C-alpha positions in Angstrom: 66.1 50.2 1.3 62.9 49.2 3.1 60.8 46.5 1.4 57.1 46.6 1.9 55.5 43.2 1.9 51.9 42.3 2.6 51.3 40.8 6.0 50.7 37.0 6.1 47.2 35.9 5.7 45.4 35.6 9.1 44.9 32.1 10.5 41.3 30.9 11.2 40.3 29.2 14.4 40.5 25.8 12.5 44.1 26.4 11.5 43.4 27.4 7.8 44.4 30.7 6.3 42.0 32.9 4.4 42.5 35.5 1.8 41.9 39.2 2.1 38.5 40.6 1.0 38.2 41.1 -2.8 37.5 44.5 -4.3 34.0 45.9 -3.7 33.1 45.2 -7.3 33.2 41.4 -6.9 29.9 39.9 -7.9 27.7 37.1 -6.8 28.8 34.9 -9.7 32.4 35.3 -8.7 31.6 34.4 -5.1 29.8 31.4 -6.3 33.0 29.9 -7.6 35.5 31.5 -5.2 33.6 31.4 -2.0 33.2 34.0 0.8 35.9 36.6 1.2 37.2 35.1 4.4 37.5 31.5 3.0 40.8 30.1 2.0 41.3 29.9 -1.8 41.1 26.2 -1.9 37.7 25.9 -0.1 35.2 26.6 -2.8 37.0 24.7 -5.5 37.2 21.8 -3.1 33.5 21.9 -2.5 32.8 22.0 -6.3 35.1 19.0 -6.8 33.2 17.1 -4.1 29.9 18.0 -5.7 31.1 16.8 -9.1 32.3 13.6 -7.5 28.9 13.1 -5.8 27.1 13.7 -9.1 29.4 11.2 -10.9 28.9 8.5 -8.3 25.1 9.0 -8.1 24.5 9.4 -11.8 27.2 7.1 -13.4 25.8 5.0 -16.2 22.3 6.3 -15.5 20.7 4.2 -18.2 21.6 1.0 -16.4 19.7 2.0 -13.2 16.5 0.0 -12.9 15.3 1.3 -9.5 12.6 -0.3 -7.4 9.7 -1.4 -9.7 7.3 -1.0 -6.8 7.9 2.7 -6.6 8.5 3.0 -10.3 5.0 1.7 -11.0 3.4 4.1 -8.5 5.2 7.0 -10.2 4.1 5.9 -13.6 0.5 5.5 -12.4 0.7 9.0 -10.9 1.6 10.4 -14.3 -1.7 8.9 -15.7 -4.0 9.9 -12.9 -3.9 12.9 -10.5 -6.0 10.8 -8.1 -3.3 8.1 -8.0 -0.7 10.8 -7.8 -2.2 12.3 -4.6 -2.9 9.1 -2.8 0.4 7.4 -3.9 -1.6 4.6 -5.5 0.3 1.7 -7.1 -2.1 1.6 -10.1 -3.7 4.4 -12.1 -7.1 3.0 -11.2 -6.3 3.7 -7.5 -7.2 0.4 -6.0 -4.4 0.3 -3.4 -1.6 2.6 -2.3 2.0 1.8 -1.7 3.0 1.3 1.9 4.6 4.7 2.3 3.3 8.3 2.2 3.6 9.9 -1.2 6.0 12.9 -1.0 8.9 11.2 -2.7 6.6 9.8 -5.3 5.3 13.3 -5.9 8.9 14.6 -6.4 9.6 11.9 -9.0 6.2 12.1 -10.4 6.4 15.8 -11.1 9.7 15.2 -12.9 8.1 12.5 -15.0 5.1 14.6 -15.8 7.3 17.5 -17.0 10.0 15.5 -18.8 8.2 12.2 -19.6 8.5 8.9 -17.8 11.9 7.3 -18.1 15.2 6.5 -16.2 16.8 9.9 -16.0 13.5 11.6 -15.4 12.9 9.5 -12.2 16.6 9.6 -11.2 17.0 13.4 -11.7 15.4 14.4 -8.5 17.2 11.6 -6.6 20.6 12.7 -7.8 19.6 16.3 -7.1 18.6 15.7 -3.5 21.7 13.5 -3.0 24.1 16.2 -4.2 22.0 18.8 -2.3 22.4 16.9 0.9 26.2 17.0 0.5 26.2 20.7 -0.2 23.8 21.4 2.7 25.9 19.4 5.2 29.0 21.3 4.0 27.3 24.6 4.7 26.1 23.5 8.1 29.4 22.2 9.3 31.3 25.2 7.8 29.2 27.6 9.7 30.4 26.3 13.1 33.7 24.5 12.4 35.2 26.1 9.3 36.0 25.0 5.8 38.4 22.2 6.7 35.8 20.4 8.8 33.1 21.1 6.2 35.2 19.6 3.4 35.9 16.4 5.3 32.3 16.1 6.3 31.0 16.6 2.7 33.5 14.1 1.3 32.7 11.5 4.0 29.0 11.8 3.2 29.6 11.6 -0.5 31.7 8.4 -0.1 29.4 6.6 2.4 28.7 3.4 0.5 25.1 2.9 1.4 24.3 6.5 0.5 25.8 6.0 -3.0 23.8 2.8 -3.4 20.4 4.2 -2.3 20.8 7.5 -4.2 21.1 5.3 -7.3 17.6 4.0 -6.7 14.0 5.1 -6.5 13.4 4.3 -2.9 12.4 7.5 -0.9 15.4 7.6 1.5 17.4 10.3 -0.4 14.5 12.7 -0.2 14.1 11.8 3.5 17.7 12.7 4.3 17.6 16.0 2.4 14.5 17.1 4.3 16.0 16.1 7.6 19.1 18.2 6.8 16.8 21.1 5.9 15.2 20.7 9.4 18.7 20.6 11.0 19.7 23.8 9.2 16.6 25.7 10.4 17.0 24.3 13.9 20.6 25.5 14.2 19.6 28.9 13.0 16.9 29.0 15.6 19.4 28.0 18.3 21.8 30.8 17.2 19.3 33.5 16.9 16.6 32.5 19.4 14.0 33.5 16.8 10.7 31.5 16.4 10.3 31.2 12.6 13.4 29.1 11.9 12.1 26.7 14.5 8.7 26.6 12.8 10.4 25.9 9.4 12.4 23.1 11.0 9.2 21.5 12.1 7.7 21.9 8.6 10.8 20.2 7.1 10.5 17.3 9.4 6.8 17.1 8.7 7.5 16.7 5.0 10.1 14.1 5.9 7.3 12.3 7.8 5.2 12.4 4.6 8.2 10.7 2.9 8.8 7.8 5.3 6.7 8.3 8.3 8.1 7.5 11.8 11.7 7.3 10.5 11.7 11.0 10.1 11.1 11.4 13.8 14.3 9.6 14.9 16.2 13.0 15.0 13.5 14.8 17.0 14.8 14.0 20.5 18.2 15.6 19.5 16.4 18.6 18.0 14.3 19.2 21.1 17.1 18.7 23.5 19.6 21.0 21.6 17.1 23.8 21.3 15.9 23.6 24.9 19.5 23.6 26.2 21.4 25.9 23.8 19.0 28.4 22.2 19.2 32.1 23.0 16.6 33.5 25.4 15.1 32.5 28.7 13.7 29.0 29.5 10.1 30.2 29.3 10.6 31.6 25.9 12.4 28.5 24.7 9.6 26.3 25.9 7.0 28.5 24.2 8.9 28.5 21.0 9.2 24.7 21.1 5.4 24.4 21.6 4.8 26.5 18.5 7.4 24.6 16.5 5.7 21.3 17.7 2.4 22.5 16.4 4.0 23.3 13.0 5.5 19.8 13.1 2.2 18.1 13.8 0.3 20.1 11.2 2.8 19.5 8.4 3.1 15.8 9.4 -0.6 15.0 9.8 -2.4 17.0 7.0 -2.2 14.3 4.3 -3.0 11.5 6.8 -6.1 13.4 8.1 -7.3 14.3 4.6 -7.0 10.7 3.4 -8.6 9.1 6.4 -11.5 11.6 6.3 -12.3 10.5 2.7 -14.8 7.6 2.6 -13.1 4.3 1.9 -15.3 3.8 -1.1 -13.9 6.9 -2.7 -10.2 6.3 -2.2 -7.7 3.4 -2.6 -7.1 0.9 0.1 -4.1 2.0 2.3 -1.5 -0.6 1.6 0.2 -2.1 4.6 -2.5 -1.2 7.0 -4.8 -3.6 8.9 -7.9 -1.4 8.9 -7.5 0.7 5.7 -6.4 3.9 7.5 -3.2 5.8 7.3 -3.1 6.1 11.1 -2.8 2.4 11.4 0.0 2.4 8.9 1.8 5.1 11.0 1.7 3.4 14.3 1.8 -0.2 13.1 3.5 -1.3 9.9 5.7 1.8 9.6 5.9 2.5 13.4 6.0 0.0 16.2 6.1 -2.9 13.8 9.5 -1.7 12.7 10.8 -1.6 16.3 9.2 -4.6 17.9 8.5 -6.8 15.0 5.8 -9.5 15.1 5.7 -9.5 18.9 4.4 -5.9 19.0 0.8 -5.4 20.1 0.4 -3.1 17.1 2.2 -3.3 13.8 2.5 -7.0 13.7 3.0 -6.9 10.0 6.6 -6.0 10.6 7.0 -9.8 10.6 10.6 -9.5 12.0 11.9 -9.6 8.4 15.5 -8.4 8.4 18.1 -8.1 5.7 20.6 -6.5 8.1 21.3 -9.4 10.5 20.3 -10.1 14.0 19.2 -7.1 16.2 21.8 -6.0 18.8 24.4 -3.3 19.4 26.8 -5.0 17.1 24.4 -5.1 14.1 25.9 -2.2 12.2 29.3 -3.8 12.5 28.3 -7.2 11.3 29.4 -8.8 8.0 26.3 -7.5 6.2 26.2 -3.9 7.5 29.8 -3.2 8.4 30.9 -2.2 4.8 27.8 -0.1 4.3 28.1 2.4 7.1 30.5 1.5 9.9 33.8 2.8 8.5 33.9 6.1 10.4 31.7 5.1 13.3 34.6 4.5 15.7 36.3 7.8 14.8 32.9 9.7 15.0 32.2 8.3 18.5 35.6 9.2 19.8 35.4 12.6 18.2 32.0 13.3 19.8 33.1 12.5 23.3 36.4 14.3 23.0 34.8 17.3 21.3 32.2 17.7 24.1 34.9 17.5 26.7 37.0 20.2 24.9 33.9 22.5 24.9 33.0 21.6 28.5 33.4 25.1 30.0 31.8 27.0 27.1 28.7 29.1 27.7 25.3 27.3 27.5 24.6 29.0 24.1 28.0 28.0 22.6 27.3 27.3 18.9 30.0 24.7 18.5 28.8 22.6 21.4 25.2 22.9 20.2 26.2 21.6 16.8 28.2 18.7 18.3 25.1 17.8 20.4 22.9 17.9 17.3 25.1 15.8 15.2 25.9 13.5 18.1 22.3 13.0 18.9 21.5 12.4 15.2 24.2 9.7 15.1 23.3 8.1 18.5 19.5 8.0 18.1 19.8 6.5 14.7 22.4 4.0 15.8 20.2 2.7 18.6 17.1 2.6 16.5 18.7 0.7 13.7 20.8 -1.6 15.9 18.0 -2.7 18.2 15.0 -2.7 15.8 13.5 -6.2 15.7 11.0 -5.6 12.9 11.7 -5.2 9.2 15.1 -3.7 8.6 17.0 -3.1 5.4 20.6 -2.0 5.1 19.7 1.1 3.1 17.8 2.5 6.1 21.1 3.6 7.7 21.7 6.2 5.0 19.7 8.5 7.3 22.5 8.1 9.9 25.3 9.1 7.5 25.1 12.9 7.9 25.6 12.6 11.6 28.6 10.3 11.2 30.1 12.5 8.5 29.6 15.7 10.4 31.2 14.3 13.5 34.1 13.0 11.5 34.7 16.4 10.0 33.9 18.7 13.0 35.3 16.4 15.7 38.4 15.6 13.7 39.3 19.3 13.3 38.7 19.9 17.0 41.0 17.0 17.9 43.6 18.2 15.4 43.6 21.7 17.0 44.0 20.3 20.5 46.7 18.0 19.3 48.6 20.7 17.4 48.3 23.3 20.1 49.0 20.9 23.0 45.9 22.2 24.8 43.9 19.9 27.1 46.9 17.7 27.6 45.0 14.4 28.2 42.8 14.9 25.1 45.5 16.1 22.9 46.5 12.5 22.2 43.0 11.3 21.2 43.6 12.2 17.5 46.3 9.6 16.8 44.4 7.0 18.9 41.2 7.6 17.0 43.0 7.4 13.6 44.7 4.1 14.8 41.4 2.6 15.9 39.6 3.5 12.8 42.4 2.3 10.6 42.4 -1.1 12.3 38.6 -1.4 11.8 38.9 -0.4 8.1 41.5 -3.1 7.6 39.1 -5.6 9.3 36.3 -4.6 7.0 38.5 -5.0 3.9 39.8 -8.3 5.1 36.2 -9.6 5.1 36.1 -9.1 1.3 39.7 -10.2 0.6 39.8 -11.7 -2.8 36.8 -9.8 -4.1 38.8 -7.8 -6.5 41.9 -5.6 -7.1 40.0 -2.5 -6.0 39.6 -3.8 -2.4 43.1 -5.1 -2.3 44.5 -1.6 -3.3 42.2 0.0 -0.7 43.4 -2.3 2.0 47.0 -1.6 1.3 46.3 2.2 1.2 44.4 2.1 4.5 47.1 0.1 6.3 50.1 2.0 4.9 48.6 5.5 5.1 47.0 4.9 8.4 50.2 3.7 9.9 52.2 6.6 8.4 49.6 9.1 9.6 49.8 8.0 13.2 53.6 8.0 13.2 53.7 11.3 11.4 51.3 12.9 13.9 53.4 11.7 16.9 56.7 12.7 15.3 55.3 16.1 14.4 54.1 16.7 17.9 57.4 15.7 19.5 59.4 17.8 17.1 56.9 20.6 16.9 56.9 20.4 13.1 53.4 21.7 12.3 53.8 21.0 8.6 54.5 17.3 9.3 51.4 17.1 11.4 49.3 18.7 8.7 50.6 16.2 6.1 49.9 13.3 8.5 46.4 14.6 9.1 45.8 14.7 5.4 47.1 11.1 5.1 44.6 10.1 7.8 41.7 11.5 5.8 42.8 9.5 2.8 43.4 6.4 4.8 40.0 6.4 6.5 38.1 7.2 3.3 39.9 4.7 1.0 37.7 1.8 2.1 34.4 3.6 1.7 35.6 5.0 -1.7 36.2 1.4 -3.0 32.7 0.4 -2.0 31.2 3.5 -3.4 32.9 3.1 -6.8 31.6 -0.5 -6.8 28.1 0.7 -6.1 28.3 3.3 -8.9 29.8 1.0 -11.6 27.9 -2.3 -10.9 24.2 -3.1 -10.8 22.4 -3.1 -7.5 19.2 -4.7 -6.3 16.4 -2.2 -6.7 14.5 -3.5 -3.7 17.4 -3.9 -1.4 20.3 -1.8 -2.7 23.7 -2.3 -1.1 27.3 -1.4 -2.0 30.4 -3.5 -2.4 30.9 -7.2 -2.7 28.4 -9.7 -1.2 29.1 -10.4 2.5 27.3 -12.2 5.3 23.9 -12.9 3.9 25.0 -12.5 0.3 23.3 -9.2 -0.3 26.1 -6.9 -1.5 26.2 -5.0 -4.7 23.9 -6.5 -7.4 23.4 -9.8 -5.6 19.8 -11.0 -5.1 19.1 -11.2 -1.4 17.7 -14.4 0.0 15.4 -14.4 3.0 12.4 -12.2 3.7 11.2 -8.7 3.4 10.3 -6.2 0.7 10.5 -2.4 0.5 7.9 -2.2 3.1 8.4 -5.5 4.9 6.6 -8.8 4.5 8.2 -11.9 3.1 9.3 -13.0 -0.2 11.1 -16.0 -1.7 14.3 -15.6 -3.5 15.3 -16.3 -7.0 13.8 -13.6 -9.2 15.1 -10.2 -10.0 13.1 -7.2 -9.2 14.1 -5.2 -12.3 13.4 -5.9 -15.9 14.1 -4.5 -19.2 11.5 -1.9 -19.0 11.5 -0.9 -15.3 12.4 2.6 -16.3 13.9 4.2 -19.4 11.1 3.6 -21.9 7.3 4.1 -21.5 5.6 0.8 -21.0 4.4 -0.6 -24.3 3.4 -4.2 -23.6 5.9 -5.4 -26.3 9.1 -7.3 -25.8 10.3 -9.0 -22.6 8.4 -8.6 -19.5 9.8 -7.1 -16.3 10.2 -9.7 -13.6 8.6 -9.3 -10.3 9.7 -10.7 -7.0 8.0 -13.7 -5.5 5.9 -13.3 -2.5 5.2 -15.4 0.5 4.2 -18.5 -1.4 6.7 -20.1 -3.7 6.7 -19.4 -7.4 5.3 -21.9 -9.9 7.2 -23.5 -12.7 4.7 -24.4 -15.4 5.5 -23.1 -18.9 3.2 -20.4 -20.2 5.2 -18.9 -23.0 7.3 -15.8 -23.2 9.5 -14.3 -20.4 7.7 -14.9 -17.2 6.7 -12.6 -14.4 6.1 -14.5 -11.3 3.2 -13.6 -9.1 3.7 -13.8 -5.3 1.7 -15.5 -2.6 -1.8 -15.0 -1.7 -4.5 -15.6 -4.2 -2.2 -15.7 -7.2 0.8 -17.4 -5.6 2.6 -20.1 -7.6 1.3 -18.8 -11.0 3.3 -17.2 -13.8 2.4 -14.2 -15.8 4.2 -14.1 -19.1 4.6 -11.5 -21.8 2.2 -13.6 -24.0 -0.4 -13.5 -21.2 0.0 -9.7 -20.9 -0.5 -9.3 -24.7 -3.6 -11.5 -24.5 -5.0 -9.5 -21.6 -4.6 -6.2 -23.5 -6.3 -7.5 -26.6 -9.2 -8.7 -24.5 -9.5 -6.0 -21.9 -12.9 -5.0 -23.3 -13.0 -1.5 -21.7 -12.2 -2.7 -18.2 -10.5 -0.2 -15.9 -8.0 -2.9 -14.7 -6.1 -5.2 -16.9 -6.0 -8.0 -14.4 -6.0 -8.7 -10.6 -3.0 -10.4 -9.1 -1.9 -11.3 -5.6 0.9 -8.9 -4.7 2.4 -5.5 -5.4 5.5 -7.0 -6.8 3.7 -8.8 -9.6 1.2 -5.9 -10.2 4.0 -3.4 -10.5 5.9 -5.4 -13.1 2.8 -5.9 -15.2 1.9 -2.2 -14.9 5.4 -1.2 -16.2 5.2 -3.5 -19.1 1.6 -3.1 -20.1 1.0 0.6 -19.2 -2.4 -0.5 -17.8 -3.8 -0.4 -14.3 -3.4 -3.7 -12.4 -5.0 -4.6 -9.1 -2.8 -5.9 -6.3 -5.3 -7.7 -4.1 -3.0 -8.4 -1.1 -0.4 -5.5 -1.0 3.3 -6.1 -0.8 3.3 -9.5 0.9 -0.2 -10.7 -0.1 -1.6 -10.3 3.4 -3.5 -7.0 3.0 -7.3 -7.3 3.1 -7.6 -4.9 0.2 -9.8 -7.2 -1.9 -12.9 -8.8 -0.5 -15.3 -11.1 -2.4 -18.0 -8.4 -2.3 -15.7 -5.9 -3.8 -14.6 -8.3 -6.5 -18.2 -9.1 -7.4 -18.9 -5.4 -7.6 -15.9 -4.7 -9.9 -16.8 -7.6 -12.2 -20.5 -6.7 -12.4 -19.7 -3.1 -13.3 -17.3 -4.2 -16.0 -14.2 -2.7 -14.4 -12.4 -6.0 -14.1 -12.6 -9.1 -16.2 -9.5 -11.1 -15.4 -8.0 -12.5 -12.2 -5.0 -14.8 -11.5 -5.7 -17.3 -8.8 -4.1 -20.5 -7.4 -4.5 -23.0 -4.7 -2.0 -21.3 -2.4 -4.1 -18.5 -1.1 -3.5 -17.0 2.3 -6.3 -16.1 4.7 -10.0 -16.8 4.6 -10.9 -13.9 2.3 -8.3 -15.0 -0.4 -9.4 -18.6 -0.1 -13.0 -17.5 -0.5 -12.1 -15.4 -3.6 -10.1 -18.2 -5.1 -12.9 -20.7 -4.6 -15.6 -18.3 -6.0 -13.5 -17.4 -9.1 -12.8 -21.0 -10.0 -16.5 -21.9 -9.6 -17.9 -19.0 -11.5 -15.2 -17.9 -13.9 -14.0 -19.3 -17.2 -10.5 -20.6 -17.1 -8.2 -19.4 -20.0 -6.7 -22.7 -20.9 -3.6 -21.2 -22.5 -2.5 -19.5 -19.3 -2.4 -21.4 -16.0 -4.3 -19.7 -13.2 -6.0 -17.0 -15.4 -9.8 -16.7 -15.2 -12.3 -14.6 -17.1 -15.2 -13.1 -15.3 -18.2 -11.1 -16.8 -21.2 -9.5 -15.2 -23.3 -12.5 -16.1 -21.0 -14.6 -13.8 -22.1 -12.6 -10.7 -25.2 -14.0 -9.2 
């Protein structure tokens, strides 16, 4: 008797099998959970599992997240004033802006306006864009390299330690990464189709990324331009014309907010924090531009000040004791996979989609690596989260390509690169885990898993190749994935379950400069650079979670360039930074006093730095003037401006000390002490009324 059996499922180019097409009646909802008809059955459930994992890591114990009080205060102020919302002002009175463009603040601010100000309201969009980045990377890698590569890439991005740490914060970087990935998606579509509009939308996405973190959004542009110019459909002339149009879209979407703000008279808008001449343009090319690359030695952007939390600049920086555990786990494998993958696609047509994607992700990785490694200006570990999609995509796509070459025995010399890459990455992971030996059981288990599974994987791959046992090679490849992700997973779990510094979030145990996990960094630098002394936490009991009320313990600000004072003033203290108010304490009792005696003034008090002002804003719920920006060195407040505010009744109180920076601050301090009335109960606090202005 003849037995009729269905034919075996066809094998995809990446080696996985896919199921037959479902009946015509299958709906969109079913496809949402089961995937496309030609996907293997495990692919969509695996994606959902990764997205659930990402959500858990990013949102675990949400109520414990304090975030960056600097940005939290700006978001809060934006919920009280649409003017402050548009400009990204630190205070609702719109005296000074934060030192970044406001798009990320808008995203959090809209959530806070709709749902109310609190922890989950600010974190909701951050978790959403973090998970969205994982899903988007999966889609992009799957389109060119299949579901296996996409799954590995999505998991690698999810478990990148610094990505977990920064997504659990209110810094703008998660929004930046999501917008850059949107730009990459549109670019790859433009490359495949040769159409203009996807390229235009790519430029728009990067433009919005620029309005999130300025010049950092442009790090991917060389890769975008080169990939499109080389690999897009159509003749060279058409490609050049399309690039020109896309560049116009990029410029317009990048510059519109800057142009609008700089065209508004300075008297009608806040001072641009971080700038030297009160313009956004100066902020772009200086503080957030060349100052980041060249530091204090640059002819522009000298306010970068060379402050670095990531160690000395150099090609080894991302592997050092501070940065290694944050990002470098998969860098060796990604670099090997990139080179080998390009060689394996060497004779493909110019428009080959796989090679174009490899060039894009390789360029994403390399340009970020060189920028971050060699930058001599302000540098924080969390900046490198922007590099993570490139590393993850190369690990997934390149890994699958190497596995195919190894399994099929094609390209004989390159067929042996896979076990070599796994071995090299395993050794490096063990080195990283050895650095934190003794930090806890989690890291010990990870080290054992990496060493054991990595070794078994290499041996299994070689044995499977020599014996032609494909199943053994598949199991060995799976063991390699687990081995290479065990270390990042340990760091990521640590980042999700322990507190992190809101200003300089990192994952894992403290290494090198003592800045891991929830440890308070020592040294210099704030979210936008400048200098600060150590010893005070940036987050307090009311950073987020409850609307500011002015009651209870105060939030604590970070100290600025001058040292913090030690005189007792009652209540939990909030230390002011350098500049005019350096060395003075602002306590909860002082804040209560200021609120009771505000007498209709727009601003509760004027202090030296953003750190102090943001903490007082979050506790009191009232606008507070930061006279010197983040580090106290901005020329936002002049004596003439102070006199005008006092005379008009918009400001009555100012905190000053003898440790002022710069002639204008010294002038202000001298004038206030001469003409104001000292509030004896609170050191450094002076009352000024219109009658005090001559």
